[in-house]
C-alpha positions in Angstrom: 19.4 -3.0 -9.9 20.7 -4.7 -12.9 19.6 -3.4 -16.3 17.5 -6.6 -16.8 15.2 -5.4 -13.9 15.3 -1.7 -14.7 14.3 -2.2 -18.3 11.9 -5.1 -18.8 10.8 -5.8 -22.4 7.3 -4.7 -23.1 7.0 -2.5 -20.1 7.6 1.2 -19.2 9.3 1.5 -15.8 9.2 4.3 -13.3 11.1 4.5 -10.0 11.1 6.7 -6.9 14.0 6.1 -4.6 15.1 7.3 -1.2 18.1 9.6 -0.8 19.5 7.0 1.6 20.8 4.3 -0.7 19.0 1.0 -0.5 16.5 2.3 2.2 13.1 2.6 0.5 11.4 3.2 -2.8 8.6 2.2 -5.1 8.5 1.1 -8.7 5.9 0.9 -11.5 6.1 -1.4 -14.5 3.3 -0.8 -16.9 2.3 -2.0 -20.4 -0.3 0.8 -20.7 1.5 4.2 -20.9 0.2 6.7 -18.3 -0.5 10.2 -19.4 1.8 11.4 -16.6 3.9 10.0 -13.8 5.0 12.0 -10.9 6.7 11.2 -7.6 6.2 12.3 -4.0 3.7 14.4 -2.1 5.5 17.7 -2.7 6.6 17.6 1.0 10.4 17.2 1.2 10.5 15.3 4.6 8.5 12.5 3.0 9.7 12.7 -0.6 13.3 12.2 0.3 12.4 8.6 1.3 11.0 7.8 -2.2 7.6 6.5 -1.0 5.1 7.6 -3.6 4.6 7.3 -7.4 1.4 8.8 -9.0 0.5 7.5 -12.5 -2.3 9.3 -14.3 -4.2 6.9 -16.5 -6.9 9.4 -17.4 -9.9 7.5 -15.9 -8.1 7.1 -12.6 -5.0 8.0 -10.7 -2.8 5.2 -9.5 -1.0 5.9 -6.2 1.8 3.4 -5.6 2.9 3.8 -2.0 5.3 2.4 0.5 4.0 3.7 3.8 6.5 4.1 6.7 7.0 1.5 9.4 6.6 2.8 12.9 8.3 0.0 14.9 11.8 1.2 15.3 11.2 4.2 17.5 8.6 6.7 18.8 9.9 9.2 16.3 9.3 6.9 13.4 5.8 6.1 14.6 5.1 9.9 14.7 6.6 10.2 11.2 4.3 7.3 10.0 1.2 8.9 11.4 2.1 12.3 10.0 2.7 10.7 6.6 -0.7 9.0 6.8 -2.3 12.4 7.3 -0.4 14.1 4.6 -1.2 11.3 2.1 -4.9 11.4 3.0 -5.0 15.2 2.3 -3.2 14.6 -1.0 -5.6 12.0 -2.3 -8.7 13.8 -0.9 -7.7 16.9 -2.9 -7.6 14.9 -6.1 -10.9 13.1 -5.3 -12.6 16.4 -4.6 -11.5 17.5 -8.1 -13.5 14.6 -9.5 -10.6 12.1 -10.1 -11.0 8.4 -9.4 -8.4 7.1 -7.0 -6.6 3.7 -6.8 -4.2 3.4 -3.9 -1.9 0.3 -3.7 1.0 -0.6 -1.5 2.4 -1.7 1.8 0.3 0.3 4.4 2.2 -1.3 7.3 -1.0 -1.6 9.4 -3.4 -4.4 9.8 -6.9 -2.9 9.9 -9.0 -5.3 12.0 -8.5 -8.4 14.0 -9.4 -10.6 11.0 -6.3 -9.1 9.3 -3.6 -10.7 11.5 -3.2 -14.1 13.1 -2.5 -12.8 16.6 -4.4 -9.6 17.3 -4.4 -9.7 21.1 -0.7 -10.3 21.3 0.0 -7.3 19.0 -2.3 -4.6 20.4 0.7 -2.7 21.6 2.8 -3.3 18.5 3.1 -0.7 15.7 1.2 -2.1 12.8 -1.9 -2.8 14.9 -2.0 0.2 17.3 -5.4 1.9 17.7 -4.2 5.2 16.2 -2.8 3.4 13.1 -6.0 1.4 12.6 -8.1 4.6 13.1 -6.5 6.1 10.0 -7.8 3.2 7.9 -11.2 3.7 9.5 -11.0 7.4 8.5 -10.1 6.4 5.0 -13.1 4.2 4.6 -15.4 6.7 6.3 -14.4 9.2 3.7 -15.5 7.1 0.8 -12.7 4.7 0.1 -13.1 0.9 -0.2 -10.8 -2.0 0.9 -11.1 -3.9 -2.4 -10.1 -7.3 -1.0 -13.0 -7.2 1.5 -15.4 -6.6 -1.4 -14.8 -10.2 -2.4 -13.5 -12.1 0.7 -14.5 -11.9 4.3 -12.5 -14.9 5.5 -9.8 -14.9 8.1 -6.3 -16.3 7.4 -5.7 -14.1 4.4 -2.3 -12.4 4.9 0.3 -10.6 2.8 3.3 -10.5 5.2 5.0 -13.0 7.4 8.0 -12.6 9.7 10.9 -14.5 8.1 13.0 -15.0 11.2 10.3 -17.2 12.9 9.3 -19.1 9.8 5.8 -17.7 10.2 4.9 -18.2 6.6 5.0 -22.0 7.0 2.4 -21.7 9.9 0.5 -18.8 8.2 1.1 -16.6 11.2 0.8 -13.4 9.2 -0.5 -9.9 8.7 -2.6 -8.4 5.9 -0.9 -5.0 5.5 -0.8 -4.7 1.7 -3.9 -3.2 0.2 -5.7 -1.8 -2.8 -8.1 1.0 -1.9 -10.4 2.7 -4.4 -13.0 5.5 -4.1 -16.5 4.3 -3.7 -17.7 5.6 -7.1 -15.0 3.6 -8.8 -15.6 0.4 -6.8 -18.1 -1.1 -9.3 -15.2 -1.1 -11.8 -13.3 -3.6 -9.6 -14.1 -7.1 -10.8 -11.7 -9.0 -8.7 -9.2 -8.6 -5.8 -6.8 -11.2 -4.7 -3.8 -12.3 -2.6 -1.1 -14.6 -4.0 0.4 -16.2 -0.9 2.2 -19.0 -2.8 4.4 -16.6 -4.7 7.7 -16.6 -2.9 10.5 -14.0 -3.1 9.9 -11.7 -0.1 8.5 -11.5 3.4 5.5 -10.1 1.5 3.4 -11.7 -1.3 1.7 -10.0 -4.3 -1.7 -8.6 -4.1 -3.8 -7.4 -7.0 -7.1 -6.2 -8.5 -8.7 -6.4 -11.9 -10.7 -3.5 -13.2 -13.0 -3.1 -16.2 
C-alpha cells in the first residue's frame, strides 16, 4: 500500500496482514483512539491469515473480521467452519465478562433466502450451505443481533456481486457483509445501512451509527 493509504490525515490506522503476501487482511482507520488494538484469536492457524483486529473502545469491543471463504475446496470449507466456531468462542468469552460486542466484516455467508438473489440455485454452494447458515442462527440464538435487519426487512439489499457476470448491474447479489452487536447494546444502534452505489470493489460499504 502506498503511504497515502497507510497514513491518512486525521486517522489512526491499524492493520493485520496474512503471512502470504497479498492474500488476506483487515484494516481499521479511526478518528477516535481506541484504548487498545490487538490482532488475531491467539490461534496460529487462523492468525497467520491476518483475519481479525480487535479495538477496545471502552464501552464496546469492535471486532473487524474477514471470515474465510469456503468455495475453493472441502479443506477450506472445513477451515471456514472451524474459524467460525473459534471466533464464536472468542467473542462469547468477552461477552460473558460483561463487554459489549460489535462485530463487522465479510462473513462470506448469506443468512436467509432474503439475503441473496438466487437462493435455490445456491443451496449447494459455499456461502449458502445449511451448515454455514446454521452458524449465524447460532450467533443470533446466543444474544447477538443482525443490525441491518433491525431497520430493513426488504429483499434486494446486497453487499457483494460477482464481477465476471456483471451481476451488479442486474442486482444479482448476496448480503454477506454484516454488523452484529450483542442484544443489550442493540438499543444504542440508531441506524444500519448498505451503500450499494459506492463503487471500488465487488463488495460495497456497510455501516452502523451508534449513540
